[in-house]
Each structure stands twice: as structure tokens, then as C-alpha cells.
C-alpha positions as CSV (number, residue, x, y, z in Angstrom):
1,M,-218.0,-93.9,-87.4
2,T,-220.9,-92.7,-89.6
3,D,-223.3,-95.2,-91.3
4,H,-225.7,-94.6,-94.2
5,Q,-228.7,-94.3,-92.0
6,T,-227.2,-91.1,-90.3
7,F,-225.7,-89.6,-93.5
8,D,-226.6,-86.2,-94.0
9,V,-226.9,-85.9,-97.8
10,D,-227.8,-82.1,-97.8
11,A,-224.6,-81.6,-95.5
12,F,-222.4,-83.5,-97.9
13,L,-223.7,-81.9,-101.1
14,A,-223.3,-78.5,-99.6
15,A,-219.8,-79.2,-98.6
16,T,-218.9,-80.6,-102.1
17,D,-218.8,-78.8,-105.5
18,L,-220.8,-81.1,-107.4
19,N,-223.0,-80.5,-110.5
20,S,-226.7,-81.3,-110.5
21,D,-226.3,-84.7,-112.0
22,H,-223.6,-85.7,-109.4
23,R,-225.9,-84.5,-106.8
24,D,-228.8,-86.4,-108.0
25,V,-226.8,-89.8,-108.0
26,V,-226.0,-89.2,-104.5
27,K,-229.5,-88.4,-103.6
28,R,-230.5,-91.8,-105.7
29,L,-227.7,-93.7,-103.9
30,F,-229.2,-92.9,-100.2
31,A,-232.8,-93.0,-101.2
32,V,-234.8,-95.4,-99.4
33,P,-235.5,-97.7,-100.9
34,P,-232.5,-97.3,-103.0
35,S,-233.1,-96.5,-106.7
36,E,-233.1,-99.5,-109.1
37,N,-231.7,-97.5,-112.0
38,I,-228.5,-95.9,-111.4
39,E,-226.0,-96.1,-114.3
40,W,-222.3,-97.1,-113.8
41,R,-221.5,-94.2,-116.1
42,Q,-223.1,-91.8,-113.5
43,V,-221.3,-93.5,-110.7
44,R,-218.0,-93.1,-112.2
45,S,-218.6,-89.6,-113.1
46,L,-219.4,-88.8,-109.6
47,L,-216.5,-90.5,-108.2
48,E,-214.1,-88.8,-110.8
49,A,-215.6,-85.4,-109.7
50,L,-215.0,-86.3,-106.1
51,G,-211.4,-86.9,-106.9
52,A,-211.5,-90.6,-105.8
53,A,-211.4,-92.5,-109.0
54,T,-208.5,-93.9,-111.0
55,Q,-209.1,-96.0,-114.0
56,E,-206.8,-99.2,-114.0
57,R,-205.4,-100.8,-117.1
58,N,-207.9,-103.8,-116.6
59,G,-211.0,-101.6,-117.0
60,K,-211.9,-101.6,-113.2
61,L,-212.0,-98.6,-111.3
62,K,-209.8,-98.1,-108.0
63,V,-211.9,-95.8,-105.7
64,E,-209.8,-94.2,-102.7
65,L,-212.6,-92.6,-100.6
66,G,-213.1,-92.2,-96.8
67,G,-210.0,-94.2,-95.7
68,E,-211.0,-97.0,-97.9
69,V,-209.4,-98.2,-101.1
70,E,-212.0,-100.4,-103.2
71,V,-211.7,-101.8,-106.8
72,L,-215.0,-101.8,-108.4
73,T,-215.8,-103.9,-111.6
74,P,-218.2,-102.3,-114.0
75,P,-221.4,-104.2,-114.2
76,R,-222.1,-106.1,-117.3
77,H,-225.3,-104.2,-117.9
78,K,-225.5,-100.2,-117.4
79,D,-227.1,-100.2,-114.1
80,I,-225.1,-100.9,-110.9
81,D,-226.3,-103.7,-108.5
82,K,-227.6,-103.6,-104.9
83,Q,-224.0,-104.6,-103.7
84,M,-222.4,-101.6,-105.2
85,I,-224.9,-99.5,-103.7
86,V,-224.1,-100.7,-100.3
87,D,-220.6,-100.3,-101.0
88,L,-220.9,-96.7,-102.3
89,R,-223.0,-96.0,-99.3
90,R,-220.3,-97.2,-96.8
91,M,-217.5,-95.2,-98.6
92,L,-219.5,-92.1,-99.1
93,S,-220.6,-92.2,-95.3
94,R,-217.1,-92.7,-94.3
95,A,-215.9,-89.8,-96.7
96,T,-218.1,-87.5,-94.8
97,D,-215.4,-86.3,-92.4
98,V,-213.2,-85.5,-95.4
99,F,-215.8,-83.0,-97.0
100,V,-218.2,-81.7,-94.1
101,R,-216.4,-80.1,-91.7
102,P,-218.2,-79.5,-88.1
103,I,-219.4,-76.2,-87.2
104,E,-217.3,-74.3,-84.8
105,P,-219.1,-72.7,-82.0
């Protein structure tokens, strides 16, 4: 299993067809220390671009990524909190196997 400390951001970005805004969000999620100003709308857009998000009737976002299903509650303010960063790092790290294929010898 991959954890966020060994997550290869460049390999993930190369394996996905994300626009520059989505790429920036991924980089900020995995920055050390993590960015303090990642907006919910940017995260939601990233997850939708990855095909991993479904809007629920109650306003929450159901995310299926990396073999996990998580229901994210939109934050009260525009920026996501540190716990959501931790959760997203875990999910994206586990999803690497879906997006990044090992190089065949």
C-alpha cells in the first residue's frame, strides 16, 4: 500500500488527463507543509475530473477512489480543513494504482 509520503505526484499527474488548475490542487494537497488555502470548489472539481465524485441529494459529495468510498461534507467556509487534506491524501495515494501503471521491462 502506498502512503502519502511515497506518493509520486509527478507520476500521478503524468498518468491523468488533468488541466492545470487540477494539477495545482494535487500539488498543494501533497505539499509539505500542506497548503492552508485549498478551496472546496477546487477539490470538488478535481474529484469530478477524476470521475470519482457523485453529488448526493443532501449536498454531500460521495467519492469513490482508491477502493474506498467516502462521503465528504462541504466545509462551512470556502477552504477545506486539515482532516480533509489527510483524507484526500490517503484516497489519492491508494488510487495511484488505478491511474499509474508500472513500467514494463
